[in-house]
C-alpha positions in Angstrom: 38.6 9.0 6.9 35.2 10.5 4.7 33.5 9.4 1.7 32.6 12.3 0.3 33.2 11.8 -3.4 33.7 8.4 -3.0 32.0 6.4 -5.5 30.4 3.1 -4.0 27.8 1.0 -5.5 25.1 -1.1 -3.3 23.1 -3.4 -4.6 19.6 -3.9 -3.2 19.5 -0.6 -1.9 16.3 0.4 -2.4 14.8 -0.6 1.2 15.8 -2.0 4.3 19.4 -2.8 5.0 21.0 -1.6 1.8 19.2 1.5 1.7 20.2 2.2 5.9 24.0 2.2 4.8 24.0 4.2 1.8 22.1 7.1 4.0 25.2 6.6 6.9 27.4 7.1 4.1 25.8 9.6 2.1 26.1 11.8 5.2 29.4 12.1 4.1 28.5 13.3 0.4 29.3 10.0 -1.0 28.2 9.2 -4.9 25.5 6.3 -4.2 24.8 4.0 -7.4 21.5 1.8 -6.3 21.7 -1.0 -8.2 18.2 -2.8 -7.3 15.3 -4.2 -9.4 12.6 -1.7 -7.9 11.8 0.2 -10.4 7.9 0.4 -8.8 6.6 -0.1 -5.4 6.1 -2.9 -3.7 3.5 -2.4 -0.9 4.6 -4.9 1.6 7.7 -3.8 1.2 8.3 -0.5 0.3 10.8 1.9 -1.6 12.1 1.7 -4.8 15.2 2.8 -6.3 14.7 6.1 -7.2 12.8 7.1 -4.1 15.9 6.2 -2.4 18.0 7.7 -4.5 16.0 11.2 -3.3 16.6 10.0 0.4 20.0 9.7 -0.5 20.3 13.3 -1.9 18.2 14.8 1.1 21.1 13.1 2.9 23.9 14.8 1.5 24.6 12.6 -0.9 24.8 12.1 -4.6 22.6 9.3 -6.1 22.7 7.6 -9.6 19.9 4.7 -9.9 20.4 2.2 -11.8 17.5 -0.8 -12.4 19.0 -3.8 -11.7 18.5 -7.7 -11.3 22.3 -8.7 -10.5 20.5 -13.0 -12.5 21.4 -10.8 -15.7 25.2 -9.9 -16.1 24.2 -7.6 -19.2 22.4 -5.3 -16.1 25.3 -5.6 -13.9 27.6 -4.6 -17.3 25.2 -1.4 -17.3 25.4 -0.6 -13.7 29.6 -0.7 -14.0 29.3 1.4 -17.1 26.7 3.5 -15.5 28.8 4.1 -12.4 31.9 5.0 -14.3 30.5 7.3 -16.5 28.5 9.4 -13.9 31.2 9.1 -11.2 34.5 7.7 -12.6 35.9 4.7 -10.8 34.1 2.8 -8.1 35.6 2.5 -4.8 34.1 0.3 -3.1 31.1 -2.5 -3.6 28.6 -3.5 -1.4 27.1 -6.8 -2.0 23.7 -6.6 -0.4 20.9 -7.7 -2.6 20.5 -11.6 -1.6 17.0 -13.5 -1.4 16.0 -16.0 1.4 13.6 -19.3 1.3 13.7 -21.3 4.4 12.8 -24.7 4.1 14.3 -27.8 4.2 15.1 -30.2 0.8 11.6 -31.5 0.7 9.9 -27.9 0.8 12.0 -26.0 -1.2 11.3 -25.4 -5.1 13.6 -25.6 -7.5 12.2 -22.1 -8.2 14.0 -21.0 -5.1 16.7 -23.3 -5.0 17.6 -21.3 -8.5 16.5 -18.0 -6.9 19.0 -18.0 -3.8 21.9 -19.4 -5.8 21.3 -16.9 -9.2 21.0 -14.0 -6.7 23.1 -14.8 -3.8 26.1 -16.8 -5.3 26.2 -16.0 -9.3 24.8 -12.5 -8.3 27.6 -11.7 -6.0 30.0 -13.2 -8.4 29.4 -11.4 -11.1 28.8 -8.2 -9.8 32.3 -8.4 -8.0 33.6 -9.1 -11.0 32.6 -6.8 -13.5 33.7 -4.0 -10.3 37.2 -5.2 -10.1 39.1 -3.4 -13.2 37.5 -0.2 -11.8 38.5 -1.0 -8.2 41.7 -1.8 -8.5 42.1 1.8 -9.6 41.1 2.8 -6.2 43.3 4.3 -3.2 41.2 1.7 -0.5 39.2 -0.5 -1.9 36.6 -2.3 -0.6 34.3 -5.3 -1.2 31.9 -5.7 1.7 29.3 -8.8 1.2 26.5 -9.1 3.3 26.9 -13.3 4.9 28.0 -14.8 7.7 30.4 -16.6 9.3 30.8 -20.2 7.6 29.3 -22.3 10.7 29.0 -26.3 10.3 27.3 -27.0 13.1 24.0 -29.3 11.5 21.3 -27.0 12.9 22.3 -24.7 10.4 22.7 -27.2 7.5 20.0 -29.2 8.1 16.7 -26.9 8.3 17.1 -25.1 5.2 20.0 -26.1 3.4 20.2 -24.5 0.2 19.5 -21.4 1.7 22.3 -22.2 4.1 24.8 -23.5 0.8 24.2 -20.0 -1.0 24.8 -17.7 2.4 28.3 -20.0 3.1 29.2 -19.1 -0.8 28.9 -15.7 -0.3 31.6 -16.1 2.4 33.6 -18.3 0.7 34.0 -16.0 -2.1 34.6 -13.1 0.1 37.4 -14.9 1.5 38.7 -15.9 -1.8 38.6 -12.1 -3.3 40.7 -11.2 0.1 43.8 -13.6 -1.3 43.3 -13.3 -4.8 43.2 -9.5 -5.0 45.3 -8.9 -2.1 48.3 -8.0 -4.3 45.7 -5.3 -5.4 45.3 -3.7 -2.4 41.6 -4.9 -2.6 40.0 -5.3 0.6 37.1 -8.2 1.2 35.4 -8.8 4.2 31.7 -10.2 5.3 29.2 -8.8 7.8 26.5 -10.3 9.2 24.2 -9.2 12.4 24.7 -10.5 15.8 20.5 -10.0 15.7 17.1 -10.2 13.4 17.4 -6.8 11.9 13.9 -5.3 11.9 12.7 -4.3 8.4 9.8 -5.3 5.7 11.5 -8.2 4.5 12.2 -9.9 7.7 8.6 -8.6 9.2 6.7 -10.8 6.0 8.8 -13.6 6.1 9.8 -14.5 9.8 6.7 -14.1 11.8 5.6 -10.4 11.4 5.5 -7.8 14.0 6.8 -9.8 17.0 9.8 -10.8 15.3 10.4 -7.4 14.5 10.1 -6.3 18.3 13.2 -8.6 19.2 14.8 -7.1 16.3 17.5 -4.3 15.8 17.3 -1.6 13.8 18.9 -1.3 10.4 21.1 1.7 11.7 23.5 -1.0 13.3 24.9 -3.1 10.2 25.1 0.6 8.4 27.3 1.8 11.3 28.9 -1.2 11.4 29.5 -0.7 7.5 30.5 3.0 8.0 33.3 2.6 10.5 34.8 -1.0 8.5 34.9 0.8 5.1 37.1 3.3 6.7 39.8 0.8 7.5 43.3 0.4 5.6 42.4 -1.8 2.4 46.4 -3.1 2.9 45.1 -4.1 6.4 41.5 -5.1 7.3 41.0 -7.6 4.9 39.5 -11.4 5.1 37.1 -11.5 7.7 33.5 -12.8 8.4 32.8 -9.8 10.6 30.0 -9.2 13.2 28.0 -6.2 13.9 29.1 -6.1 17.0 32.4 -7.0 16.3 33.3 -4.0 14.1 31.5 -1.3 16.6 33.6 -2.6 19.8 36.7 -2.4 17.4 37.2 -0.2 15.7 34.5 2.1 17.0 35.0 1.9 20.6 31.0 1.2 20.6 29.9 -1.2 23.2 26.5 -0.6 24.4 24.0 -1.5 21.8 20.9 -0.2 23.2 19.9 2.5 21.4 19.6 0.1 18.0 16.8 -1.8 19.1 13.8 -1.7 17.8 11.7 -2.0 20.5 14.0 -1.0 23.8 14.2 -3.3 26.5 12.8 -5.8 24.7 15.0 -9.7 24.7 16.5 -10.2 21.1 16.3 -12.7 18.4 20.1 -13.9 17.6 20.0 -14.3 13.7 20.6 -17.0 11.8 24.0 -19.3 11.4 25.3 -17.8 15.2 
């Protein structure tokens, strides 16, 4: 299946994993709606919705950059309206935008708690809610959310409960949408990496160059998303996938060495695994 002419909304696609997925789908000629708040470049992170749009066009896709902070419902509505007016109905929604703070209960300021829950939970919910009417009209509609398997091992709850709650909420919403919209043939799945992914955000938040050296490239998630979103929406829904699982099951890829940021390095497992 080709994504040529398919309209795909990706939150947080101005950089990192979201942009990598956008570029992979753009190679097929997809219409990519970049819904992110980066209109000016943060030197620590790099990239804006406009620079991402230029790269998408260069990769072979069509791009629409729409400034959107998914904490603002009116901005979400504008993304959907702009997507519909520019490209037509939405075929795929990728909920990639997320906020992170890895601190315990006493260490987590209320503004960090609120940030994670308004972006990761409320924002993901509202973006999905407003895309549903359009997705109902699509031929093979998918909702793909970047969130982990729900693992209730206490080691994922005690150290950073606020972040864990927000990410598990994203996964639970995914499971709910798979059941709620099954009759509409809308697939809802989650995707999560087995290892840390070498992005600027990871470098800034989790330990600098050392963690990046132990990580994989964003391309592994981009490829996993590419193959997962090709699956029939009526059959492949309600799963909390790991990237390796998707590549093995749907692409027959079993050797992941080429995805390493540093060939031969010992890899760092991601959270929740």
